[in-house]
Residue frames relative to the residue before (quaternion, step in Angstrom):
aa qw qx qy qz dx dy dz
M 1.0000 0.0000 0.0000 0.0000 0.00 0.00 0.00
S 0.2731 -0.7725 0.5531 0.1511 3.55 -0.80 0.97
Y 0.7217 -0.4416 0.3300 0.4187 3.52 -1.37 0.13
F 0.7271 0.4566 -0.2374 0.4543 3.57 1.04 -0.77
D 0.5462 0.5771 -0.4167 0.4417 3.58 1.25 -0.02
F 0.1409 0.7817 -0.5976 0.1090 3.54 -0.84 0.96
E 0.4555 -0.6509 0.5389 0.2799 3.50 -1.28 0.48
P 0.4189 -0.7058 0.4946 0.2858 3.62 -0.70 0.96
V 0.2947 -0.7444 0.5785 0.1558 3.53 -1.06 0.86
P 0.4659 -0.6704 0.4864 0.3113 3.61 -0.83 0.89
L 0.5958 -0.6075 0.4023 0.3379 3.55 -1.05 0.84
R 0.6307 0.5552 -0.3431 0.4197 3.61 1.00 -0.76
D 0.6430 0.5130 -0.3302 0.4629 3.60 1.16 -0.45
L 0.6592 0.5078 -0.3056 0.4627 3.59 1.21 -0.39
L 0.6647 0.4989 -0.2987 0.4691 3.59 1.14 -0.59
P 0.5105 -0.6344 0.4676 0.3440 3.59 -1.05 0.65
R 0.4543 -0.6695 0.5165 0.2803 3.52 -1.10 0.67
V 0.2858 -0.7537 0.5688 0.1632 3.58 -0.75 1.04
T 0.1231 -0.8020 0.5838 0.0306 3.54 -0.68 1.13
P 0.6497 -0.5003 0.3782 0.4296 3.60 -1.19 0.30
G 0.6180 0.5516 -0.3431 0.4428 3.60 1.05 -0.69
M 0.6351 0.5201 -0.3275 0.4679 3.57 1.04 -0.76
L 0.6504 0.5110 -0.3145 0.4658 3.58 0.98 -0.82
L 0.6340 0.5253 -0.3261 0.4646 3.58 1.00 -0.82
Q 0.6910 0.4829 -0.2838 0.4569 3.57 0.81 -0.99
T 0.6368 0.5227 -0.3261 0.4636 3.58 1.03 -0.75
A 0.6601 0.4999 -0.3058 0.4699 3.59 0.93 -0.90
I 0.6381 0.5183 -0.3264 0.4666 3.59 0.95 -0.85
F 0.6793 0.4996 -0.2984 0.4471 3.58 0.83 -0.97
V 0.7082 0.4719 -0.2793 0.4447 3.58 0.70 -1.08
L 0.7151 0.4522 -0.2719 0.4584 3.60 0.75 -1.00
S 0.6708 0.5009 -0.3143 0.4476 3.61 0.92 -0.81
V 0.6514 0.4932 -0.3213 0.4787 3.59 0.97 -0.78
M 0.6296 0.5218 -0.3319 0.4703 3.59 1.00 -0.79
A 0.6519 0.5195 -0.3162 0.4530 3.59 0.94 -0.89
M 0.6675 0.4940 -0.3122 0.4616 3.59 0.89 -0.88
A 0.6530 0.5130 -0.3184 0.4573 3.58 0.97 -0.83
L 0.6890 0.4808 -0.2849 0.4614 3.58 0.94 -0.86
V 0.6481 0.5288 -0.3221 0.4435 3.59 0.95 -0.84
T 0.7243 0.4136 -0.2471 0.4933 3.59 1.08 -0.62
T 0.6030 0.5191 -0.3631 0.4847 3.58 1.28 0.24
P 0.4388 -0.7075 0.4771 0.2816 3.62 -0.58 1.07
G 0.7783 0.3088 -0.2560 0.4831 3.54 -0.94 0.94
Y 0.7526 0.3515 -0.1995 0.5199 3.59 1.22 -0.30
I 0.3108 0.7873 -0.4882 0.2125 3.57 1.26 0.29
R 0.6685 0.4990 -0.3120 0.4548 3.60 0.85 -0.92
L 0.6486 0.5040 -0.3210 0.4714 3.60 0.94 -0.82
G 0.6205 0.5414 -0.3317 0.4604 3.58 1.07 -0.72
C 0.6475 0.5076 -0.3106 0.4759 3.56 1.03 -0.79
I 0.6362 0.5200 -0.3265 0.4672 3.59 1.03 -0.74
V 0.6605 0.4840 -0.3056 0.4860 3.59 0.95 -0.86
G 0.6290 0.5281 -0.3304 0.4650 3.58 1.02 -0.76
L 0.6473 0.5034 -0.3149 0.4779 3.57 1.00 -0.80
A 0.6327 0.5340 -0.3287 0.4544 3.60 1.07 -0.69
S 0.6510 0.5194 -0.3247 0.4483 3.61 1.15 -0.49
Q 0.5331 0.6940 -0.3821 0.2969 3.57 1.17 -0.52
P 0.6335 0.5167 -0.3779 0.4347 3.68 0.84 -0.67
F 0.6393 0.5170 -0.3296 0.4641 3.59 1.05 -0.69
W 0.6166 0.5264 -0.3344 0.4805 3.57 1.10 -0.72
F 0.6516 0.5250 -0.3233 0.4419 3.60 0.89 -0.90
V 0.6879 0.4818 -0.2871 0.4606 3.57 0.81 -0.99
A 0.6800 0.5011 -0.3023 0.4416 3.59 0.84 -0.95
T 0.7078 0.4477 -0.2786 0.4701 3.60 0.85 -0.90
W 0.6208 0.5333 -0.3426 0.4613 3.59 1.05 -0.65
R 0.6747 0.4956 -0.2943 0.4610 3.59 0.91 -0.94
A 0.7090 0.4419 -0.2514 0.4887 3.60 1.09 -0.72
H 0.3864 -0.7419 0.4580 0.3008 3.61 1.32 -0.02
Q 0.3866 0.6975 -0.4975 0.3414 3.57 1.02 0.87
I 0.1923 -0.8392 0.5006 0.0897 3.53 0.26 1.31
G 0.6433 0.5288 -0.3304 0.4443 3.60 0.95 -0.81
M 0.6797 0.4652 -0.2863 0.4895 3.58 0.92 -0.86
F 0.6022 0.5446 -0.3596 0.4598 3.59 1.08 -0.63
L 0.6673 0.4831 -0.2988 0.4818 3.60 0.93 -0.87
F 0.6063 0.5354 -0.3465 0.4751 3.58 1.09 -0.67
A 0.6434 0.5188 -0.3190 0.4638 3.60 0.99 -0.82
V 0.6175 0.5297 -0.3426 0.4699 3.59 1.06 -0.70
L 0.6705 0.4800 -0.2958 0.4822 3.60 0.91 -0.89
Q 0.6379 0.5339 -0.3235 0.4510 3.55 0.97 -0.85
T 0.6028 0.5537 -0.3512 0.4547 3.60 1.05 -0.73
G 0.6463 0.5218 -0.3125 0.4610 3.57 0.98 -0.85
F 0.6741 0.4878 -0.2969 0.4684 3.57 0.97 -0.80
W 0.6179 0.5179 -0.3530 0.4747 3.62 1.04 -0.65
I 0.6525 0.4968 -0.3167 0.4767 3.60 0.96 -0.83
R 0.6238 0.5391 -0.3282 0.4611 3.58 1.02 -0.82
G 0.6605 0.5065 -0.3030 0.4641 3.58 0.99 -0.82
I 0.6296 0.5268 -0.3341 0.4631 3.59 1.02 -0.78
V 0.6767 0.4859 -0.2887 0.4719 3.58 0.92 -0.91
A 0.6815 0.5078 -0.2948 0.4369 3.57 0.90 -0.92
Y 0.7729 0.3206 -0.1760 0.5185 3.61 1.03 -0.70
A 0.3061 0.7712 -0.5008 0.2464 3.58 1.18 0.58
């Protein structure tokens, strides 16, 4: 066997495997950063609260699966504050 002989590797072995946890973390990151950016932009506070509220189901699932009870309770409180912001800036 020479240096240039190699066994081709299937493309699926080169790509990272996307797991449900990766999708959860990506959704949490994207939606939460968008919410923070919008909430701190005058005129877009209500939209930021709506985007923040949209991130909450991902927070619930991620913290529940990780058995992080404190973070789960924080997510419950955070949901209340997002709803409060939507009502206040209606």
